[in-house]
Structures are given as C-alpha cells and as structure tokens.
C-alpha positions in Angstrom: -4.5 -9.3 -2.6 -2.3 -6.2 -2.7 -0.9 -5.0 -6.0 2.6 -5.4 -4.8 4.2 -6.9 -1.7 7.8 -6.4 -0.9 9.3 -8.4 2.0 12.8 -7.9 3.5 14.3 -9.3 6.6 13.1 -6.4 8.7 10.1 -4.9 6.8 7.0 -5.7 4.8 5.7 -3.1 2.3 2.2 -3.4 0.9 1.5 -1.3 -2.2 -1.8 -0.5 -3.7 -1.9 1.4 -7.0 -4.8 3.5 -8.4 -5.1 4.9 -11.8 -6.6 8.4 -11.7 -7.7 7.7 -8.1 -6.2 9.0 -4.9 -3.5 7.6 -2.6 -6.1 7.8 0.2 -8.4 5.5 -1.8 -5.5 3.0 -2.3 -4.8 3.0 1.5 -8.4 2.6 2.3 -8.5 -0.5 0.0 -5.6 -2.0 1.8 -7.6 -1.7 5.1 -11.0 -2.7 3.7 -9.7 -5.8 1.9 -7.6 -6.9 4.9 -4.3 -7.1 2.8 -2.3 -6.7 6.0 -4.0 -9.6 7.9 -1.6 -12.3 6.8 1.2 -10.3 8.5 -0.6 -9.7 11.8 1.7 -12.1 13.7 4.8 -11.1 11.8 7.6 -9.4 13.8 8.7 -7.3 10.8 7.6 -3.6 10.6 4.7 -3.1 8.2 4.3 -0.2 5.8 1.1 0.4 3.7 1.7 2.5 0.6 -0.9 4.0 -1.6 0.1 5.2 -5.0 -2.0 7.2 -7.6 -1.0 7.3 -11.2 -2.2 10.0 -13.6 -3.1 8.8 -17.1 -2.9 12.4 -18.3 0.6 13.1 -17.0 1.6 9.4 -17.4 3.4 9.6 -14.1 2.9 9.2 -10.3 0.5 11.9 -9.2 0.7 11.3 -5.4 1.7 8.7 -2.9 1.3 8.2 0.8 2.9 5.8 3.2 1.6 4.7 6.6 3.7 2.8 9.1 1.6 0.7 11.0 -0.8 -1.2 12.8 -2.3 -4.0 10.9 
C-alpha cells in the first residue's frame, strides 16, 4: 500500500516516500505495485506524488506530482 493516501470530496492523493532515493523511483513504485488500482472506478481526480527525503540535509530533496491515469 502507498505510504500516505489523502482523500477529499474531489481528489485522491497517493504519496510514496523514498529516503535517499528519487521522486521518480517513488512514482515508479506507485505504478509497479498498483497502488492506484483501488481507485480505478472512482470519479475523483487522482494525483500520484513521489517524494525524496535526504538523510544528509534532513529535508525534502525533491518531489514530483503526476495527475493522472490510473
């Protein structure tokens, strides 16, 4: 399952977090693991968000969001 799922009346946000990885790796995991599948018939707009945390900087290094097709 995704690291974080935020659902509102109009949107679903799927978050995947990576420590010292990349935002692209996080997005790829969302797709590879099928985290969006439970929302395939949902009428709300879906966003997939990959976030990379840096252990050296102790902060977010990068993030990417993809609106989209499940």
